[in-house]
Every structure is written in structure tokens, then in C-alpha cells.
N, C-alpha and C positions, 0 to 999 in steps of 0.2 A: 120757620114755616114757608111753605112754596105755594102762590096763589096764582091759578092760570082760569082763563075765561073763555069762553066760546061764544062769540057774538050771534052766530047762527040761531041756536036754540035758546041764548040769553041765560047761559048757567056759569056760576062761579063755582070752583073747586078749589079747596085747602088741603093740602097733604102736611101732615105733622109728622116729624122724626123724633123719636125718644129712644133713649137706652133703657131696655129692661133689665132689671136686677133680680136674677132668678136662683132658685137652690137649684144645686146641681144635678137632683133627680127632675125636677121640674124642666131643666133646660134640655135634658136627655129626652124626655118624652116630646117635648115641642119640636127639637130636631127631626125625630122619628117622623112625627106626624107630618112634618113640612115634606120630607123627603118621600113619603108616600104619597100625599097629594101630588107633589111634583112627577112622579111615576105615573099615576093614573091620568093627571093632565095630558101628558106625553103619549100615553097609550091613544088617548082620544083624539090628538092631533095627528099621530101616526095613522089612524083608522081614516080620519077625515083627508088626510093627503092621499093616503092610497086608494082611497075610493071617489075623491074628488068631490067630496060631501062637506058643504059648509054650513047647512042648517043645523041648529042647535037641538032640537028636538029630536031630529033623525040620528044626529051623534049620539044622544043620550040612550035611545031606544036600542041602538046598534051596540053599546059598549058597557052599558049597565051590569048587564047580569054577568058578562064574563068577570069583570072589575070586583063584583059581590063575592066571587070565591077566589079571587087571587089578592085581594086587599084586606087589610084588617081595618081599614077606614070606616068609620061609621055611616050610615046612610046618608046623612046630612052633608057630609064632605063629597061623597061619591056624586050626590046629584048637581053640587055646585060647580064641579070642573066643567 
């Protein structure tokens, strides 16, 4: 377990690492989801970089609809990147 603290806002964060034991089909589905999520995230980052935009809400509005048509991710995942 990794513990980090932030004196400025007085927070403590714990990071746990563990190994998942998955059925092969579940592992495949999880890997595909992670790859799609990474692709969506990179698209948003590229848009922000190319357009000098750092505001998350504006990035969301600028990229959500195009990702809706190019990604198989459910909307909960698309809005979280």
C-alpha cells in the first residue's frame, strides 16, 4: 500500500495494488474497454492541445458527440475522460 499526503489541503490518499484473477473472456473484455477508454482520452487530450483548451467542460462539449459515433464505450465512460 502506498500512502501520500498533501499538507496544503490536508488530504491523505491510499493506493492499493492487487492482482485480478479473471476468466479469459472477462480479461479480453476488460482489455478492450481499457484500450477504447485510452483512445477516447487521447482524442480529448489531442483536441485540448491543438486548440489550447484546458477547461474540462469545454473539452467535453467539443469532443463528446464525435466520440459517441466512433467509440463503443457506454456514455458513463465517455463522460468521465
